[in-house]
All heavy atoms as an XYZ file, in Angstrom:
817
protein
N       0.838     -1.177      0.000
C       0.000      0.000      0.000
C       0.883      1.241      0.000
O       1.878      1.335      0.695
C      -0.890     -0.017      1.230
C      -1.822      1.147      1.311
S      -2.927      0.892      2.708
C      -3.986      2.253      2.448
N       0.525      2.219     -0.778
C       1.305      3.436     -0.863
C       1.011      4.329      0.333
O      -0.121      4.691      0.584
C       0.980      4.195     -2.172
O       1.298      3.339     -3.253
C       1.766      5.467     -2.284
N       2.063      4.672      1.069
C       1.949      5.575      2.208
C       2.363      6.962      1.748
O       3.527      7.311      1.773
C       2.848      5.100      3.350
C       2.454      3.764      3.916
C       1.099      3.785      4.603
O       0.708      4.825      5.157
O       0.443      2.740      4.582
N       1.429      7.731      1.276
C       1.733      9.058      0.750
C       0.837     10.084      1.417
O       0.107     10.822      0.765
C       1.593      9.070     -0.766
O       0.385      8.460     -1.169
N       0.892     10.105      2.731
C       0.086     11.003      3.532
C       0.268     12.444      3.072
O       1.368     12.888      2.819
C       0.472     10.879      5.013
O       0.372      9.511      5.377
C      -0.418     11.707      5.897
N      -0.834     13.153      2.984
C      -0.769     14.554      2.627
C      -0.863     14.821      1.137
O      -0.959     15.972      0.735
N      -0.831     13.799      0.331
C      -0.955     13.980     -1.114
C      -2.413     13.877     -1.527
O      -3.184     13.121     -0.942
C      -0.153     12.918     -1.866
C       1.351     12.957     -1.720
C       1.986     11.818     -2.509
C       1.911     14.284     -2.174
N      -2.764     14.600     -2.577
C      -4.088     14.476     -3.146
C      -4.225     13.158     -3.890
O      -3.235     12.453     -4.148
N      -5.435     12.827     -4.251
C      -5.713     11.555     -4.912
C      -4.927     11.384     -6.212
O      -4.416     10.303     -6.494
C      -7.208     11.422     -5.188
N      -4.816     12.432     -6.997
C      -4.112     12.319     -8.285
C      -2.610     12.117     -8.080
O      -1.975     11.384     -8.837
C      -4.390     13.545     -9.160
C      -5.822     13.615     -9.656
C      -6.233     12.402    -10.475
O      -5.486     12.020    -11.401
O      -7.311     11.841    -10.204
N      -2.041     12.743     -7.070
C      -0.620     12.535     -6.793
C      -0.378     11.149     -6.205
O       0.609     10.495     -6.533
C      -0.077     13.618     -5.861
C       0.066     14.960     -6.563
O       0.047     14.993     -7.811
O       0.192     15.975     -5.858
N      -1.271     10.678     -5.354
C      -1.147      9.309     -4.840
C      -1.207      8.312     -5.995
O      -0.489      7.317     -6.003
C      -2.255      9.005     -3.824
C      -1.995      9.611     -2.464
C      -2.905      9.040     -1.379
N      -4.313      8.973     -1.735
C      -5.204      9.950     -1.515
N      -4.828     11.072     -0.953
N      -6.458      9.783     -1.861
N      -2.042      8.603     -6.973
C      -2.181      7.715     -8.136
C      -0.864      7.591     -8.895
O      -0.446      6.478     -9.231
C      -3.271      8.241     -9.079
C      -3.420      7.456    -10.354
C      -4.473      8.092    -11.250
C      -4.483      7.483    -12.626
N      -5.456      8.164    -13.509
N      -0.165      8.709     -9.142
C       1.070      8.583     -9.919
C       2.183      7.926     -9.104
O       3.024      7.237     -9.673
C       1.519      9.902    -10.590
C       1.805     11.010     -9.588
C       0.523     10.343    -11.658
C       2.445     12.259    -10.208
N       2.168      8.105     -7.784
C       3.142      7.386     -6.953
C       2.863      5.883     -7.036
O       3.786      5.075     -7.200
C       3.112      7.883     -5.486
C       3.914      6.955     -4.579
C       3.642      9.307     -5.397
N       1.597      5.497     -6.950
C       1.227      4.076     -7.044
C       1.595      3.496     -8.402
O       2.127      2.381     -8.488
C      -0.278      3.897     -6.766
O      -0.552      4.370     -5.441
C      -0.702      2.452     -6.888
N       1.345      4.245     -9.468
C       1.696      3.779    -10.813
C       3.205      3.614    -10.959
O       3.681      2.638    -11.551
C       1.157      4.735    -11.870
C      -0.351      4.748    -12.067
C      -0.757      5.926    -12.955
C      -0.828      3.432    -12.655
N       3.966      4.560    -10.425
C       5.431      4.472    -10.493
C       5.932      3.256     -9.721
O       6.807      2.522    -10.191
C       6.052      5.753     -9.943
N       5.368      3.035     -8.570
C       5.763      1.882     -7.751
C       5.442      0.570     -8.479
O       6.248     -0.367     -8.476
C       5.029      1.949     -6.410
C       5.457      0.889     -5.451
C       4.796      1.102     -4.103
N       5.230      0.065     -3.187
C       4.448     -0.517     -2.309
N       3.191     -0.159     -2.191
N       4.924     -1.449     -1.525
N       4.294      0.516     -9.105
C       3.896     -0.690     -9.841
C       4.819     -0.962    -11.019
O       5.181     -2.111    -11.271
C       2.458     -0.549    -10.337
O       1.568     -0.458     -9.253
N       5.212      0.099    -11.742
C       6.115     -0.081    -12.886
C       7.460     -0.632    -12.433
O       8.027     -1.520    -13.077
C       6.311      1.248    -13.608
N       7.960     -0.126    -11.331
C       9.239     -0.596    -10.794
C       9.162     -2.070    -10.436
O      10.029     -2.875    -10.815
C       9.628      0.227     -9.567
C      10.951     -0.170     -8.959
C      11.233      0.692     -7.717
N      12.526      0.391     -7.164
C      12.749     -0.546     -6.240
N      11.752     -1.267     -5.768
N      13.968     -0.761     -5.791
N       8.122     -2.443     -9.723
C       7.973     -3.834     -9.283
C       7.701     -4.774    -10.456
O       8.308     -5.841    -10.565
C       6.849     -3.934     -8.259
N       6.812     -4.382    -11.336
C       6.418     -5.234    -12.460
C       7.578     -5.523    -13.399
O       7.739     -6.635    -13.893
C       5.268     -4.560    -13.229
C       4.773     -5.336    -14.436
C       3.623     -4.634    -15.178
N       3.977     -3.300    -15.614
C       3.501     -2.170    -15.091
N       2.648     -2.184    -14.096
N       3.869     -1.000    -15.565
N       8.421     -4.506    -13.625
C       9.507     -4.660    -14.591
C      10.835     -5.040    -13.947
O      11.818     -5.269    -14.655
C       9.670     -3.367    -15.392
C       8.432     -3.074    -16.215
O       7.802     -3.976    -16.741
N       8.070     -1.808    -16.291
N      10.882     -5.072    -12.635
C      12.120     -5.435    -11.951
C      13.270     -4.498    -12.252
O      14.408     -4.931    -12.432
N      12.968     -3.199    -12.319
C      13.977     -2.192    -12.648
C      14.277     -1.337    -11.409
O      13.498     -1.317    -10.460
C      13.509     -1.304    -13.827
C      13.458     -2.120    -15.113
C      12.148     -0.683    -13.545
N      15.417     -0.618    -11.414
C      15.783      0.170    -10.237
C      14.802      1.294     -9.892
O      14.671      1.663     -8.734
C      17.146      0.762    -10.604
C      17.683     -0.120    -11.683
C      16.481     -0.645    -12.418
N      14.152      1.849    -10.905
C      13.226      2.958    -10.689
C      11.964      2.782    -11.518
O      12.007      2.235    -12.612
C      13.851      4.291    -11.110
C      15.059      4.709    -10.329
C      15.621      6.027    -10.821
O      15.401      6.406    -11.991
O      16.288      6.678    -10.020
N      10.882      3.302    -10.987
C       9.643      3.437    -11.733
C       9.219      4.888    -11.649
O       9.526      5.572    -10.665
N       8.543      5.377    -12.671
C       8.121      6.780    -12.665
C       6.786      6.926    -13.369
O       6.397      6.087    -14.192
C       9.168      7.654    -13.345
N       6.113      8.013    -13.043
C       4.873      8.376    -13.721
C       4.782      9.893    -13.753
O       5.208     10.568    -12.821
C       3.667      7.785    -13.006
N       4.255     10.416    -14.847
C       4.005     11.846    -14.968
C       2.558     12.049    -15.393
O       1.958     11.187    -16.030
C       4.966     12.537    -15.973
C       6.411     12.420    -15.509
C       4.811     11.994    -17.380
N       2.010     13.206    -15.010
C       0.648     13.571    -15.391
C       0.735     14.837    -16.231
O       1.347     15.821    -15.810
C      -0.203     13.819    -14.136
C      -1.648     14.118    -14.420
C      -2.491     14.224    -13.151
N      -2.037     15.301    -12.278
C      -1.468     15.139    -11.094
N      -1.249     13.934    -10.607
N      -1.106     16.182    -10.368
N       0.142     14.801    -17.425
C       0.236     15.968    -18.312
C      -0.889     16.959    -18.032
O      -1.704     16.770    -17.122
C       0.299     15.549    -19.780
C      -1.020     15.065    -20.373
O      -2.086     15.165    -19.719
O      -0.998     14.577    -21.514
N      -0.917     18.011    -18.835
C      -1.856     19.108    -18.624
C      -3.316     18.709    -18.837
O      -4.216     19.425    -18.406
C      -1.486     20.293    -19.545
C      -1.824     20.093    -21.019
C      -0.856     19.201    -21.804
O       0.132     18.708    -21.221
O      -1.096     19.000    -23.011
N      -3.557     17.572    -19.457
C      -4.936     17.113    -19.659
C      -5.326     16.023    -18.671
O      -6.436     15.514    -18.727
C      -5.142     16.584    -21.098
O      -4.377     15.380    -21.264
C      -4.743     17.609    -22.141
N      -4.400     15.652    -17.789
C      -4.670     14.611    -16.801
C      -4.241     13.218    -17.228
O      -4.373     12.270    -16.459
N      -3.727     13.086    -18.456
C      -3.233     11.771    -18.893
C      -1.959     11.432    -18.139
O      -1.161     12.318    -17.811
C      -2.932     11.766    -20.396
C      -4.170     11.875    -21.264
C      -3.795     11.893    -22.726
N      -3.007     13.119    -22.977
C      -2.587     13.507    -24.154
N      -2.825     12.779    -25.221
N      -1.908     14.630    -24.290
N      -1.767     10.142    -17.878
C      -0.557      9.698    -17.189
C       0.294      8.837    -18.107
O      -0.221      8.145    -18.993
C      -0.897      8.899    -15.909
O      -1.743      7.807    -16.255
C      -1.570      9.772    -14.882
N       1.588      8.904    -17.871
C       2.574      8.130    -18.619
C       3.460      7.456    -17.587
O       3.983      8.118    -16.686
C       3.403      9.046    -19.532
C       2.532      9.875    -20.431
C       2.041     11.107    -20.007
C       2.136      9.410    -21.681
C       1.208     11.867    -20.815
C       1.301     10.169    -22.500
C       0.844     11.392    -22.059
O       0.008     12.135    -22.850
N       3.622      6.156    -17.720
C       4.332      5.347    -16.727
C       5.505      4.662    -17.406
O       5.379      4.161    -18.531
C       3.375      4.298    -16.127
C       4.076      3.465    -15.078
C       2.138      4.973    -15.545
N       6.653      4.631    -16.711
C       7.849      4.029    -17.312
C       8.779      3.492    -16.233
O       8.683      3.862    -15.062
C       8.588      5.070    -18.151
N       9.683      2.652    -16.677
C      10.752      2.145    -15.827
C      12.093      2.568    -16.396
O      12.172      3.137    -17.491
N      13.127      2.281    -15.670
C      14.489      2.569    -16.100
C      14.790      1.844    -17.413
O      14.398      0.698    -17.598
C      15.481      2.079    -15.021
O      15.076      2.578    -13.763
C      16.895      2.503    -15.327
N      15.488      2.528    -18.324
C      15.938      1.922    -19.582
C      17.451      1.783    -19.506
O      18.156      2.774    -19.315
C      15.557      2.791    -20.802
C      16.167      2.232    -22.085
C      14.047      2.917    -20.916
N      17.938      0.538    -19.614
C      19.378      0.298    -19.563
C      19.785     -0.623    -20.710
O      20.003     -1.814    -20.525
C      19.778     -0.306    -18.216
C      19.628      0.659    -17.074
C      20.092      0.092    -15.748
O      20.056     -1.100    -15.511
N      20.520      0.970    -14.877
N      19.885     -0.030    -21.880
C      20.374     -0.739    -23.058
C      21.837     -0.364    -23.266
O      22.304      0.660    -22.746
C      19.563     -0.343    -24.293
C      18.067     -0.623    -24.251
C      17.393     -0.025    -25.479
C      17.810     -2.110    -24.159
N      22.534     -1.152    -24.033
C      23.922     -0.821    -24.305
C      24.042      0.551    -24.963
O      24.939      1.332    -24.649
C      24.550     -1.892    -25.201
C      26.038     -1.727    -25.360
C      26.662     -2.891    -26.091
O      26.288     -4.040    -25.824
O      27.532     -2.624    -26.929
N      23.100      0.869    -25.841
C      23.184      2.122    -26.586
C      22.311      3.241    -26.031
O      22.367      4.367    -26.523
C      22.781      1.875    -28.041
O      21.430      1.452    -28.090
N      21.499      2.961    -25.014
C      20.580      3.967    -24.491
C      20.346      3.747    -23.005
O      19.924      2.658    -22.597
C      19.234      3.891    -25.239
C      18.142      4.861    -24.800
C      18.565      6.304    -25.068
C      16.849      4.535    -25.526
N      20.608      4.770    -22.216
C      20.387      4.696    -20.768
C      19.573      5.908    -20.350
O      19.996      7.048    -20.539
C      21.710      4.654    -20.024
C      22.507      3.404    -20.342
C      23.753      3.293    -19.531
C      24.637      2.131    -19.894
N      24.101      0.965    -20.442
N      18.381      5.635    -19.798
C      17.504      6.694    -19.320
C      16.958      6.319    -17.958
O      16.617      5.153    -17.719
C      16.314      6.896    -20.270
C      16.593      7.376    -21.686
C      15.326      7.305    -22.520
C      17.126      8.794    -21.660
N      16.845      7.291    -17.096
C      16.168      7.034    -15.829
C      14.684      6.821    -16.123
O      14.177      7.162    -17.202
C      16.348      8.219    -14.888
O      15.552      9.317    -15.322
N      13.991      6.288    -15.150
C      12.555      6.075    -15.319
C      11.828      7.391    -15.567
O      10.939      7.465    -16.422
C      11.989      5.368    -14.090
N      12.213      8.442    -14.845
C      11.529      9.724    -15.010
C      11.829     10.341    -16.368
O      10.937     10.894    -17.017
C      11.890     10.674    -13.870
C      10.997     11.887    -13.677
C       9.510     11.552    -13.707
C      11.340     12.588    -12.386
N      13.064     10.228    -16.833
C      13.384     10.718    -18.174
C      12.561      9.972    -19.219
O      12.067     10.568    -20.179
C      14.874     10.546    -18.464
C      15.762     11.473    -17.677
C      17.230     11.107    -17.815
O      17.592      9.944    -17.967
N      18.090     12.118    -17.738
N      12.393      8.670    -19.045
C      11.616      7.873    -19.982
C      10.152      8.280    -19.965
O       9.518      8.416    -21.023
C      11.757      6.370    -19.666
O      13.144      6.032    -19.648
C      11.046      5.517    -20.700
N       9.590      8.505    -18.777
C       8.183      8.918    -18.674
C       7.966     10.281    -19.330
O       6.968     10.484    -20.038
C       7.738      8.942    -17.215
N       8.899     11.204    -19.122
C       8.792     12.514    -19.763
C       8.875     12.357    -21.283
O       8.091     12.960    -22.025
C       9.869     13.494    -19.241
C       9.924     14.767    -20.081
C       9.609     13.832    -17.772
N       9.797     11.541    -21.764
C       9.925     11.309    -23.212
C       8.635     10.709    -23.783
O       8.199     11.088    -24.874
C      11.112     10.405    -23.496
N       8.022      9.788    -23.050
C       6.757      9.197    -23.508
C       5.665     10.258    -23.593
O       4.870     10.266    -24.542
C       6.331      8.071    -22.574
C       7.234      6.855    -22.646
S       6.867      5.627    -21.388
C       5.191      5.172    -21.824
N       5.624     11.168    -22.627
C       4.626     12.237    -22.646
C       4.838     13.141    -23.855
O       3.884     13.458    -24.582
C       4.692     13.042    -21.347
N       6.086     13.532    -24.091
C       6.399     14.384    -25.244
C       6.028     13.675    -26.542
O       5.395     14.259    -27.426
C       7.894     14.783    -25.254
C       8.277     15.453    -26.563
C       8.205     15.682    -24.073
N       6.411     12.407    -26.662
C       6.128     11.645    -27.887
C       4.632     11.464    -28.118
O       4.202     11.264    -29.255
C       6.824     10.284    -27.816
N       3.842     11.573    -27.053
C       2.396     11.418    -27.165
C       1.679     12.753    -27.345
O       0.448     12.801    -27.385
C       1.845     10.710    -25.926
O       2.372      9.405    -25.860
N       2.431     13.842    -27.419
C       1.838     15.143    -27.698
C       1.597     16.027    -26.499
O       0.993     17.101    -26.643
N       2.043     15.638    -25.317
C       1.868     16.492    -24.141
C       2.648     17.790    -24.335
O       3.751     17.786    -24.886
C       2.354     15.775    -22.884
N       2.064     18.875    -23.879
C       2.737     20.171    -23.986
C       3.154     20.729    -22.631
O       3.838     21.743    -22.570
C       1.836     21.195    -24.705
O       0.617     21.332    -23.968
C       1.537     20.744    -26.131
N       2.736     20.071    -21.552
C       3.112     20.497    -20.210
C       2.886     19.349    -19.233
O       2.236     18.362    -19.574
C       2.267     21.701    -19.782
O       2.720     22.197    -18.527
N       3.414     19.477    -18.035
C       3.206     18.485    -16.987
C       2.597     19.154    -15.770
O       2.947     20.291    -15.433
C       4.518     17.824    -16.569
C       5.226     16.958    -17.599
C       6.545     16.444    -17.015
C       4.349     15.803    -18.020
N       1.714     18.426    -15.093
C       1.158     18.896    -13.821
C       1.982     18.384    -12.651
O       2.103     19.069    -11.640
C      -0.277     18.413    -13.654
C      -1.255     19.064    -14.597
C      -2.677     18.587    -14.370
O      -2.888     17.606    -13.611
O      -3.583     19.189    -14.955
N       2.511     17.157    -12.763
C       3.265     16.556    -11.668
C       4.045     15.354    -12.180
O       3.721     14.776    -13.224
C       2.332     16.116    -10.544
N       5.062     14.980    -11.392
C       5.885     13.813    -11.713
C       6.178     13.060    -10.427
O       6.272     13.664     -9.355
C       7.194     14.262    -12.362
N       6.316     11.750    -10.540
C       6.657     10.922     -9.381
C       7.670      9.871     -9.799
O       7.605      9.341    -10.908
C       5.413     10.243     -8.817
N       8.592      9.581     -8.898
C       9.578      8.527     -9.119
C       9.674      7.696     -7.845
O       9.596      8.228     -6.740
C      10.953      9.097     -9.554
C      11.554      9.985     -8.505
C      11.906      7.995     -9.960
N       9.782      6.392     -8.028
C       9.982      5.468     -6.912
C      11.365      4.878     -7.086
O      11.683      4.307     -8.130
C       8.902      4.374     -6.887
C       9.229      3.310     -5.849
C       7.536      4.995     -6.604
N      12.188      5.038     -6.044
C      13.597      4.704     -6.156
C      14.196      4.497     -4.767
O      13.596      4.882     -3.760
C      14.314      5.875     -6.848
O      15.701      5.730     -6.842
N      15.399      3.938     -4.737
C      16.166      3.853     -3.497
C      16.828      5.190     -3.167
O      17.300      5.395     -2.050
C      17.258      2.776     -3.619
C      16.739      1.365     -3.760
C      16.233      0.779     -2.455
O      16.429      1.395     -1.387
O      15.627     -0.299     -2.509
N      16.857      6.111     -4.130
C      17.520      7.407     -3.939
C      16.839      8.211     -2.832
O      15.676      7.981     -2.502
C      17.489      8.198     -5.247
N      17.572      9.158     -2.303
C      17.035     10.033     -1.255
C      16.476     11.340     -1.812
O      15.676     12.002     -1.157
C      18.121     10.330     -0.220
C      18.601      9.098      0.520
C      17.485      8.393      1.273
O      16.745      9.014      2.019
N      17.338      7.092      1.044
N      16.932     11.729     -3.006
C      16.445     12.946     -3.657
C      16.394     12.701     -5.165
O      17.152     11.878     -5.686
C      17.371     14.159     -3.393
O      18.674     13.855     -3.889
C      17.426     14.517     -1.927
N      15.521     13.412     -5.871
C      15.508     13.284     -7.335
C      16.809     13.827     -7.914
O      17.352     14.818     -7.424
C      14.327     14.159     -7.767
C      13.522     14.399     -6.534
C      14.472     14.307     -5.383
N      17.299     13.175     -8.953
C      18.552     13.625     -9.565
C      18.343     14.942    -10.306
O      17.225     15.305    -10.695
C      19.079     12.567    -10.542
O      18.272     12.550    -11.713
N      19.440     15.659    -10.504
C      19.383     16.905    -11.270
C      18.889     16.651    -12.687
O      18.123     17.450    -13.230
C      20.759     17.570    -11.304
C      21.182     18.122     -9.952
O      20.317     18.306     -9.063
O      22.400     18.362     -9.776
N      19.307     15.540    -13.295
C      18.886     15.217    -14.661
C      17.378     14.955    -14.720
O      16.707     15.368    -15.672
C      19.659     14.011    -15.179
N      16.842     14.276    -13.704
C      15.394     14.029    -13.661
C      14.633     15.340    -13.503
O      13.638     15.578    -14.194
C      15.035     13.089    -12.510
C      15.289     11.634    -12.829
O      15.590     11.310    -14.005
O      15.192     10.809    -11.903
N      15.079     16.188    -12.601
C      14.406     17.467    -12.402
C      14.481     18.320    -13.661
O      13.521     19.002    -14.021
C      14.998     18.194    -11.205
C      14.651     17.491     -9.883
C      15.276     18.122     -8.676
N      14.742     19.455     -8.472
C      15.419     20.431     -7.877
N      16.642     20.230     -7.432
N      14.861     21.611     -7.729
N      15.602     18.260    -14.376
C      15.745     19.024    -15.616
C      14.763     18.541    -16.680
O      14.161     19.356    -17.385
C      17.185     18.938    -16.128
N      14.590     17.232    -16.795
C      13.647     16.698    -17.785
C      12.228     17.163    -17.479
O      11.484     17.576    -18.389
C      13.718     15.169    -17.813
N      11.844     17.113    -16.208
C      10.506     17.579    -15.810
C      10.378     19.083    -16.068
O       9.371     19.555    -16.602
C      10.222     17.236    -14.333
C       8.928     17.883    -13.858
C      10.173     15.723    -14.147
N      11.403     19.837    -15.716
C      11.394     21.292    -15.915
C      11.265     21.653    -17.396
O      10.543     22.589    -17.751
C      12.672     21.887    -15.324
C      12.752     23.397    -15.373
C      13.977     23.943    -14.649
N      15.237     23.376    -15.110
C      16.038     22.604    -14.373
N      15.729     22.284    -13.129
N      17.166     22.143    -14.878
N      11.945     20.912    -18.266
C      11.888     21.199    -19.706
C      10.465     21.138    -20.245
O      10.104     21.921    -21.120
C      12.760     20.214    -20.486
C      14.238     20.506    -20.374
O      14.624     21.584    -19.863
O      15.030     19.634    -20.795
N       9.663     20.223    -19.731
C       8.292     20.089    -20.233
C       7.281     20.800    -19.339
O       6.347     21.414    -19.841
C       7.916     18.604    -20.373
C       6.546     18.315    -20.985
C       6.403     18.947    -22.372
C       6.306     16.816    -21.056
N       7.470     20.737    -18.030
C       6.455     21.263    -17.132
C       6.734     22.626    -16.542
O       5.838     23.255    -15.997
N       7.975     23.063    -16.614
C       8.336     24.334    -16.011
C       8.927     24.143    -14.624
O       8.837     23.065    -14.033
N       9.509     25.207    -14.076
C      10.240     25.100    -12.818
C       9.371     24.822    -11.590
O       9.875     24.351    -10.578
C      10.942     26.458    -12.687
C      10.127     27.387    -13.527
C       9.596     26.559    -14.644
N       8.090     25.118    -11.649
C       7.214     24.917    -10.485
C       6.541     23.552    -10.449
O       5.778     23.263     -9.519
C       6.144     26.008    -10.441
C       6.744     27.389    -10.225
O       7.800     27.484     -9.559
O       6.179     28.361    -10.748
N       6.821     22.692    -11.422
C       6.202     21.368    -11.462
C       6.677     20.528    -10.289
O       7.885     20.380    -10.075
C       6.544     20.643    -12.781
O       6.197     21.486    -13.877
C       5.797     19.316    -12.891
N       5.754     19.969     -9.503
C       6.168     19.132     -8.378
C       6.783     17.810     -8.841
O       6.289     17.175     -9.780
C       4.870     18.866     -7.613
C       3.786     19.551     -8.329
C       4.320     20.160     -9.569
N       7.850     17.419     -8.161
C       8.502     16.129     -8.388
C       8.467     15.390     -7.051
O       9.055     15.837     -6.078
C       9.954     16.297     -8.878
C      10.611     14.933     -9.081
C      10.007     17.128    -10.156
N       7.738     14.284     -7.024
C       7.570     13.483     -5.816
C       8.535     12.310     -5.866
O       8.628     11.636     -6.894
C       6.141     12.957     -5.728
C       5.027     13.984     -5.956
C       3.688     13.288     -6.073
C       5.032     15.011     -4.848
N       9.246     12.062     -4.783
C      10.137     10.909     -4.700
C       9.657     10.035     -3.556
O       9.548     10.498     -2.420
C      11.586     11.324     -4.460
C      12.517     10.133     -4.242
C      12.943      9.548     -5.579
C      13.717     10.513     -3.423
N       9.383      8.773     -3.877
C       8.958      7.806     -2.865
C       9.928      6.641     -2.848
O      10.565      6.329     -3.856
C       7.549      7.306     -3.167
N      10.021      6.002     -1.689
C      10.834      4.802     -1.562
C      10.107      3.615     -2.163
O       8.930      3.709     -2.532
N      10.777      2.474     -2.268
C      10.173      1.281     -2.851
C       8.888      0.828     -2.153
O       8.028      0.207     -2.773
C      11.263      0.220     -2.709
C      12.530      1.007     -2.710
C      12.200      2.279     -1.972
N       8.726      1.185     -0.885
C       7.504      0.824     -0.164
C       6.372      1.821     -0.400
O       5.282      1.668      0.133
C       7.780      0.699      1.333
C       8.213      2.008      1.975
O       8.429      3.015      1.258
O       8.348      2.030      3.214
N       6.633      2.863     -1.190
C       5.616      3.855     -1.501
C       5.587      5.031     -0.558
O       4.805      5.951     -0.750
N       6.446      5.034      0.447
C       6.479      6.140      1.389
C       7.112      7.361      0.742
O       8.229      7.287      0.220
C       7.281      5.761      2.653
O       6.661      4.634      3.255
C       7.318      6.907      3.647
N       6.406      8.469      0.777
C       6.926      9.707      0.206
C       8.138     10.159      0.997
O       8.081     10.315      2.214
C       5.843     10.791      0.222
C       6.232     12.116     -0.417
C       6.473     11.939     -1.922
C       5.152     13.160     -0.159
N       9.264     10.345      0.302
C      10.494     10.814      0.946
C      10.641     12.317      0.835
O      11.061     12.970      1.775
C      11.710     10.135      0.316
C      11.818      8.678      0.648
C      13.094      8.090      0.121
N      13.203      6.719      0.575
C      13.954      5.822      0.001
N      14.693      6.140     -1.048
N      14.003      4.588      0.472
N      10.325     12.837     -0.339
C      10.513     14.270     -0.560
C       9.624     14.722     -1.723
O       9.357     13.954     -2.640
C      11.999     14.603     -0.831
C      12.494     13.999     -2.124
C      12.265     16.096     -0.807
N       9.178     15.952     -1.619
C       8.460     16.607     -2.700
C       9.186     17.918     -2.967
O       9.318     18.748     -2.065
C       7.004     16.869     -2.304
O       6.344     17.597     -3.316
N       9.700     18.066     -4.180
C      10.430     19.281     -4.568
C       9.820     19.791     -5.861
O       8.998     19.127     -6.487
C      11.939     18.996     -4.760
C      12.579     18.530     -3.457
C      12.177     17.978     -5.859
N      10.246     20.962     -6.282
C       9.843     21.429     -7.599
C      10.948     21.105     -8.591
O      12.096     20.866     -8.209
C       9.579     22.954     -7.603
O      10.776     23.623     -7.258
C       8.442     23.318     -6.650
N      10.593     21.142     -9.862
C      11.571     20.856    -10.909
C      12.641     21.936    -10.961
O      13.754     21.682    -11.421
C      10.878     20.705    -12.258
N      12.272     23.147    -10.468
C      13.102     24.328    -10.326
C      14.384     24.341    -10.968
O      15.223     25.015    -11.171
C-alpha cells in the first residue's frame, strides 16, 4: 500500500503507478508523470547498451512523444534520497520550474516533494 500522507488523490495515483512499474519490470526505478490534460505516462528505467535513461526521463519522453505540452506533476519510486538533477531538468523542460517532483521509496512512502526548479 502506498503511504503518501498529505498527497491528493491524483498525486497518490502517480506514486502508485510508479511503484507498480518498478515492481512489475524489476527495474531500479519506476516513474509516472501527469500531463496538462490529466493523462498519465508510466515508465521504468531503460538500460540498453546504446541507451540509458532514468525512469523519469523515460516517462517525460513518452509524454512528449504522445503530444503532451506540459506536466502537472511527476513521481519517481527509487532507493535514492532525492531526485537527480537530470530528472528534475527533464521535468522542468516540459512542465516548467514549479512542477512538483515526488520521490517515494520502494515501499511507496513519500520521501521528498520538490519542484523541478
